[in-house]
C-alpha positions as CSV (number, residue, x, y, z in Angstrom):
1,X,35.4,4.2,21.7
2,X,33.9,4.5,18.2
3,X,32.7,7.6,16.4
4,X,29.8,5.5,15.1
5,X,26.3,6.3,16.5
6,X,24.7,3.7,18.7
7,X,22.4,1.4,16.7
8,X,18.7,1.9,17.3
9,X,16.6,-1.0,18.4
10,X,14.1,0.3,15.8
11,X,15.6,0.9,12.4
12,X,12.9,3.3,11.3
13,X,10.7,5.7,13.2
14,X,8.2,8.3,12.3
15,X,8.9,10.0,9.0
16,X,11.3,7.2,8.0
17,X,8.6,4.6,8.5
18,X,6.3,6.6,6.2
19,X,8.9,7.0,3.5
20,X,9.8,3.3,3.7
21,X,6.1,2.3,3.5
22,X,5.5,4.6,0.6
23,X,8.5,3.2,-1.3
24,X,7.2,-0.3,-0.8
25,X,3.7,0.8,-1.9
26,X,5.2,2.4,-5.1
27,X,7.1,-0.8,-5.9
28,X,4.1,-3.0,-5.3
29,X,1.9,-0.8,-7.6
30,X,4.5,-1.1,-10.4
31,X,4.8,-4.8,-9.9
32,X,1.0,-5.3,-10.1
33,X,0.7,-3.1,-13.2
34,X,1.6,-6.0,-15.5
35,X,0.5,-4.3,-18.7
36,X,2.4,-1.1,-17.8
37,X,-0.6,1.2,-18.5
38,X,-0.2,3.2,-15.3
39,X,-3.4,1.9,-13.7
40,X,-4.5,-1.3,-12.0
41,X,-7.5,-3.2,-13.3
42,X,-9.6,-5.3,-10.9
43,X,-7.7,-8.4,-12.2
44,X,-4.3,-6.8,-11.7
45,X,-5.2,-5.6,-8.2
46,X,-6.7,-9.0,-7.2
47,X,-3.7,-10.9,-8.6
48,X,-1.5,-9.1,-6.1
49,X,-3.6,-10.1,-3.1
50,X,-3.9,-13.5,-1.4
51,X,-7.1,-15.5,-1.6
52,X,-7.6,-14.9,2.1
53,X,-7.2,-11.1,1.7
54,X,-9.6,-11.1,-1.3
55,X,-12.2,-13.1,0.7
56,X,-11.7,-11.1,3.9
57,X,-12.0,-7.7,2.2
58,X,-13.8,-8.0,-1.2
59,X,-14.6,-4.2,-1.3
60,X,-11.0,-3.0,-1.2
61,X,-10.8,-2.4,-5.0
62,X,-13.9,-0.1,-4.8
63,X,-12.5,1.7,-1.8
64,X,-9.3,2.4,-3.6
65,X,-11.0,3.4,-6.9
66,X,-12.1,6.8,-5.5
67,X,-13.4,8.2,-8.8
68,X,-15.3,4.9,-9.7
69,X,-13.8,4.6,-13.2
70,X,-13.0,0.9,-12.8
71,X,-9.2,1.4,-12.5
72,X,-6.9,2.4,-9.6
73,X,-4.3,5.1,-10.4
74,X,-1.0,5.2,-8.7
75,X,-2.3,8.1,-6.5
76,X,-5.4,6.2,-5.6
77,X,-3.4,3.2,-4.7
78,X,-0.9,5.1,-2.5
79,X,-3.7,7.0,-0.8
80,X,-5.6,3.7,-0.2
81,X,-2.6,2.0,1.3
82,X,-1.9,5.0,3.6
83,X,-5.5,5.0,4.7
84,X,-5.4,1.2,5.4
85,X,-2.2,1.6,7.5
86,X,-3.6,4.5,9.5
87,X,-6.8,2.6,10.2
88,X,-4.8,-0.5,11.3
89,X,-2.7,1.6,13.7
90,X,-5.9,3.1,15.1
91,X,-7.6,-0.2,15.2
92,X,-10.5,0.9,13.1
93,X,-12.3,-1.4,10.7
94,X,-11.8,-0.9,7.0
């Protein structure tokens, strides 16, 4: 008999899922910020999305840009991604 814990059928749950999602979101933001200015322009944001996603949800940039300054900060991006995930779980439209 091993002292190792039994593997879970779900590798992440609850808080771990949130941490993993946030880490992916942080990485994605940094990857999309191609000029390294700490914000995403409309072009940078759209370049990180598929054509299908851009056509299906053309207002996403405006929803994420909460202060309407024409750029998305890291905080706005992370909050937008969290809202999108929460809405997807609840089955609500964006």
